[in-house]
C-alpha positions in Angstrom: 0.0 -0.1 0.0 1.4 3.5 -1.0 2.5 5.6 2.1 0.1 8.5 1.1 -2.9 6.4 0.8 -2.1 4.8 4.1 -1.5 8.0 6.0 -4.7 9.5 4.5 -6.7 7.0 6.5 -5.3 7.9 9.8 -6.3 10.7 12.2 -4.9 14.2 11.6 -2.7 13.9 14.7 -0.8 10.9 13.3 -0.4 12.5 9.8 0.7 15.8 11.1 3.4 14.3 13.5 4.4 11.5 11.2 3.8 9.1 14.2 6.3 6.3 14.1 4.5 3.9 16.3 2.2 2.7 13.6 5.3 1.7 11.3 6.7 -1.6 10.9 9.5 -2.3 13.3 13.1 -2.4 11.9 15.4 -3.9 14.4 18.3 -4.8 12.2 21.7 -3.0 12.2 21.7 -2.6 16.1 24.9 -3.5 17.7 25.5 -4.0 21.4 28.3 -3.1 23.6 28.8 -4.6 27.1 27.5 -2.8 30.3 24.0 -2.1 28.6 25.4 0.6 26.2 24.3 0.8 22.6 26.6 1.7 19.8 25.9 2.7 16.3 22.4 4.1 16.9 21.0 7.6 18.1 19.2 7.9 21.5 15.9 8.4 19.7 16.3 5.0 17.8 17.4 3.2 21.0 14.3 4.6 22.8 12.1 3.0 20.1 13.8 -0.3 19.6 15.0 -1.4 23.2 11.9 -2.9 25.0 12.1 -4.8 28.3 10.1 -7.4 30.0 9.4 -7.6 33.6 9.1 -11.2 34.9 8.8 -13.0 38.1 6.3 -15.2 40.2 3.0 -13.6 40.8 3.0 -11.3 43.9 6.7 -10.8 43.6 6.6 -7.1 43.1 6.2 -6.8 39.5 3.4 -4.3 39.7 5.3 -2.1 42.1 8.3 -2.0 39.6 5.8 -1.5 36.8 4.3 1.6 38.5 7.9 3.0 39.4 8.9 2.7 35.8 5.5 4.2 34.5 6.4 7.3 36.6 9.3 7.9 34.3 8.6 10.6 31.7 9.5 8.2 28.7 8.3 4.8 29.9 4.9 3.2 29.4 4.0 -0.2 30.6 0.4 -1.4 30.2 -1.5 -4.0 32.2 -0.5 -7.5 31.7 -0.2 -9.0 28.3 -0.9 -12.7 29.0 -3.3 -12.8 26.0 -0.1 -13.0 23.8 0.7 -16.5 25.2 -1.1 -18.6 22.6 0.5 -16.7 19.9 3.8 -16.9 21.3 3.3 -20.7 21.7 1.9 -21.0 18.1 4.9 -18.9 16.6 7.6 -20.4 18.7 9.1 -22.6 15.9 8.3 -20.0 13.2 8.9 -16.7 14.7 9.3 -14.8 11.2 6.1 -16.4 9.7 4.1 -13.9 7.8 0.6 -13.2 9.2 -2.1 -11.9 7.0 -5.6 -12.3 5.7 -8.1 -14.2 7.8 -5.5 -15.3 10.1 -4.6 -11.7 10.9 -8.2 -10.7 11.1 -8.8 -13.5 13.7 -5.9 -12.5 15.9 -7.0 -8.8 15.9 -10.5 -9.8 16.8 -9.1 -12.0 19.6 -7.1 -9.1 20.9 -10.1 -6.6 20.7 -12.3 -9.0 22.5 -10.0 -10.1 25.1 -10.9 -8.8 28.7 -7.2 -8.4 29.6 -6.6 -6.4 26.5 -9.4 -4.1 27.4 -7.7 -3.1 30.6 -5.0 -1.3 28.6 -7.8 1.4 28.2 -6.8 2.6 24.7 -8.7 2.8 21.5 -7.1 0.4 19.3 -9.4 1.2 16.2 -6.7 3.2 14.2 -3.9 0.7 15.3 -5.8 -2.5 14.0 -6.8 -0.6 10.8 -3.2 0.3 10.1 -1.9 -3.1 11.0 -4.5 -4.8 8.5 -3.4 -2.2 5.7 0.1 -3.0 6.2 -0.1 -6.8 6.2 1.6 -9.2 6.0 3.3 -8.8 9.3 5.3 -11.0 11.6 4.3 -11.6 15.2 7.2 -9.2 16.2 5.7 -6.4 14.1 2.2 -7.0 15.7 3.4 -7.0 19.3 5.8 -4.2 18.9 3.3 -2.0 17.1 0.7 -2.6 19.7 3.0 -1.8 22.7 4.5 1.3 20.9 0.9 2.6 20.2 0.1 2.2 23.8 3.3 4.1 24.7 2.4 6.9 22.2 -1.1 7.2 23.4 0.4 8.0 26.8 3.0 10.4 25.3 5.9 8.1 25.9 8.7 6.7 23.8 9.8 3.4 25.5 7.6 0.5 26.0 7.8 -2.3 28.4 5.9 -5.4 29.5 5.0 -6.7 32.9 3.5 -10.1 32.6 4.6 -12.4 35.3 3.6 -15.5 33.4 6.1 -14.6 30.5 8.7 -16.5 32.8 7.7 -19.3 30.5 8.3 -17.3 27.4 11.8 -16.1 27.7 13.4 -17.9 24.9 10.6 -17.1 22.4 10.5 -13.5 23.4 14.3 -13.2 23.1 14.0 -14.5 19.5 11.2 -12.2 18.6 12.8 -9.2 20.3 16.7 -9.8 20.0 17.6 -6.6 21.6 15.1 -6.7 24.4 16.0 -6.5 28.1 14.6 -8.8 30.9 14.2 -7.8 34.6 13.6 -10.7 36.8 12.2 -9.8 40.3 12.4 -12.4 43.1 10.6 -12.2 46.3 10.9 -14.5 49.4 8.7 -17.5 48.6 7.2 -17.7 52.1 6.0 -14.1 51.8 4.6 -14.9 48.4 2.6 -18.0 49.9 1.0 -15.6 52.4 0.1 -13.3 49.6 -1.2 -16.0 47.4 -3.1 -17.5 50.2 -5.1 -14.4 50.7 -6.0 -14.0 47.1 -6.7 -17.5 45.9 -8.3 -20.5 47.6 -6.4 -23.0 45.6 -3.0 -21.5 46.8 -3.3 -22.8 50.4 -1.2 -25.9 49.8 2.1 -24.7 51.2 4.2 -27.5 49.6 2.6 -27.0 46.3 3.2 -23.2 46.3 6.8 -23.9 47.5 7.3 -26.1 44.4 5.7 -23.7 42.1 7.9 -21.0 43.3 10.9 -23.1 43.0 10.0 -23.9 39.4 9.3 -20.5 38.4 12.4 -18.9 39.7 14.8 -21.7 38.4 13.1 -21.7 35.0 13.5 -18.0 34.7 17.0 -18.0 35.8 18.0 -20.8 33.5 16.5 -19.4 30.5 18.0 -15.9 31.2 21.4 -17.3 31.5 21.1 -18.8 28.0 20.3 -15.3 26.4 23.3 -13.6 27.9 24.2 -11.7 30.9 24.2 -8.2 29.1 20.4 -8.8 28.4 19.0 -9.1 31.9 19.1 -8.3 35.6 17.8 -10.0 38.7 16.6 -7.9 41.6 15.0 -8.9 44.9 11.7 -7.3 46.0 13.2 -6.8 49.5 16.0 -4.8 48.0 13.6 -2.8 45.8 11.5 -1.5 48.9 14.4 -1.0 51.3 16.8 0.8 49.0 14.8 1.8 45.8 16.9 4.7 44.8 20.0 2.6 43.8 17.9 -0.4 42.5 16.0 2.0 40.0 19.2 3.6 39.0 20.5 0.2 38.0 17.2 -0.7 36.2 17.5 2.6 34.3 21.0 1.9 33.3 20.0 -1.4 32.0 17.1 -0.1 30.0 19.2 2.9 28.8 17.3 5.8 30.2 18.2 8.6 32.7 17.1 8.0 36.2 14.3 10.4 37.4 13.7 10.9 41.2 10.0 11.3 40.5 10.0 7.5 39.9 9.8 7.3 43.8 6.5 9.2 43.8 4.8 6.4 41.8 2.2 6.2 44.2 0.7 9.6 43.5 -0.4 8.5 40.0 -0.9 4.7 40.7 -4.7 5.1 40.1 -4.0 6.0 36.6 -2.5 2.7 35.8 -4.3 0.1 38.0 -7.5 -0.6 39.7 -8.3 -0.3 43.3 -8.5 -4.2 43.7 -4.7 -4.1 44.0 -3.0 -4.0 47.4 -3.5 -0.7 49.1 0.4 -0.5 49.6 0.6 0.4 45.8 -1.1 3.7 46.7 1.4 4.7 49.3 5.1 5.5 49.4 7.4 2.5 49.3 7.9 0.7 52.5 9.3 -2.5 53.9 5.9 -3.5 55.7 5.6 -6.7 53.4 9.1 -7.9 54.1 9.6 -11.0 56.1 6.0 -11.5 57.0 6.4 -15.1 57.1 8.1 -14.7 60.5 4.8 -14.0 62.0 2.4 -15.1 59.5 3.2 -18.8 59.0 3.2 -21.6 61.4 6.2 -23.8 62.1 4.7 -26.7 60.4 4.1 -24.5 57.3 7.6 -23.3 57.4 9.0 -26.8 57.7 7.2 -28.0 54.6 8.1 -24.9 52.5 11.7 -25.1 53.4 11.8 -28.8 52.8 10.8 -28.2 49.2 12.6 -24.9 48.5 15.1 -24.3 51.4 18.0 -24.6 49.0 16.7 -21.9 46.7 15.8 -19.7 49.6 19.4 -19.9 50.7 20.7 -19.3 47.1 18.7 -16.1 46.9 20.0 -14.9 50.1 17.0 -15.6 52.5 17.4 -16.9 56.0 15.7 -20.1 56.9 13.5 -20.5 59.9 16.1 -22.3 61.9 14.1 -25.5 62.7 14.9 -29.0 62.2 12.3 -29.1 59.4 9.9 -31.1 61.2 11.2 -34.6 60.8 9.7 -37.4 58.9 6.0 -36.7 59.9 6.0 -33.2 58.4 7.9 -34.3 55.3 5.3 -37.1 54.8 2.6 -34.4 54.9 4.4 -32.4 52.4 4.7 -35.3 50.1 0.9 -36.0 50.4 0.2 -32.3 49.7 2.2 -32.6 46.6 0.5 -35.9 45.5 -2.8 -34.2 45.9 -2.0 -30.7 44.6 0.2 -31.4 41.5 -2.5 -33.2 39.5 -5.0 -30.5 40.2 -2.4 -27.7 39.3 -1.5 -29.6 36.1 -5.1 -29.8 35.1 -5.6 -26.1 35.8 -2.6 -25.1 33.6 -3.7 -27.3 30.8 -7.3 -25.9 30.8 -5.9 -22.4 30.8 -3.6 -23.1 27.8 -6.4 -24.9 26.0 -8.8 -21.9 26.6 -6.5 -19.3 25.3 -5.7 -21.4 22.2 -9.3 -22.0 21.4 -10.0 -18.2 22.0 -7.1 -17.0 19.8 -7.6 -19.5 16.9 -11.4 -20.1 16.8 -13.0 -17.3 18.6 -14.6 -19.2 21.5 -13.8 -20.3 25.0 -14.3 -23.3 27.3 -14.9 -20.8 30.1 -14.6 -17.1 30.8 -11.4 -16.6 33.1 -11.6 -14.0 35.9 -9.9 -10.7 35.1 -9.2 -7.6 37.0 -11.1 -7.1 40.2 -12.8 -10.5 39.7 -9.5 -12.3 39.8 -7.8 -10.1 42.4 -10.6 -8.5 44.4 -9.8 -10.8 47.5 -6.3 -9.3 47.7 -5.8 -6.6 50.3 -2.5 -5.8 52.0 0.1 -8.1 50.7 
């Protein structure tokens, strides 16, 4: 399609400013230097082509970090993008496959109707029209243009993503976005258990939660090591809330932006980016209130089971153990029985979620309607 004809169909604001966020992504020709610096490209180019992904087990502080970065004058991170997962799975082995015609129309319909995408609170009409006019596209094009459009609609230049479940998608995302950065945030799994237990009834199996936390952290770590040390950083939630200034400066260095002190005032604008169903701590200045809550919130029996499953990783991440003898054979046996009961149920839950997303993205119908937003998180209070 000719540029003039394409531009004539866009709102005047985009024609006047030559909006770059509706154009196909060109990531070739970018060279990297160590220590997170970019050579051979201008700052404006780097701002448009260096996205980042915040990953970590749910309730690890990913939302807090997202809000801190959103308070930066040039960074825009929407609500979670879990709806991309069926596409990421489908194009895992063919990341450069062209998408056009009915296939593209189906995916755009899927995005438009997805409840999670609606939480981005942006009018995607012009974006999707431009994408259809510019077909064929790759999945990289489709994702990047969607994120860039979100950033542009918020007056920002740099886009990021905060989808904790993308810990499974690091190799695919790394291939689709070969110059993207990853920020892995880790929180003490025992505090994470307390937070999950408040939020979801099926997260009360302490041995299963310990195993899930262990799997998610190790999976992310192993995959991140494979993509290269210069492309990711690991931070602990406890460090972020106890010394946010130096941690945020390191994050900004990784992403390639100037640190802004106003990022610590994120809580003043939290209501612009998230709903009231989140922890009320998100709407207050950063504090260490939620650090080491396990010391007063978990029984010794629960601690014994959690540390039996994930004690080694807790120590590896720098967390102290409870100091007990881990309960002996009796509590270990209880932990084994919890895993024997909980693992099949958790496996079935994951299978249904994957199948539901696949059917929705490919065929336009669902086995069930998953809870989103306040329906999914409304029971969470202070975490």
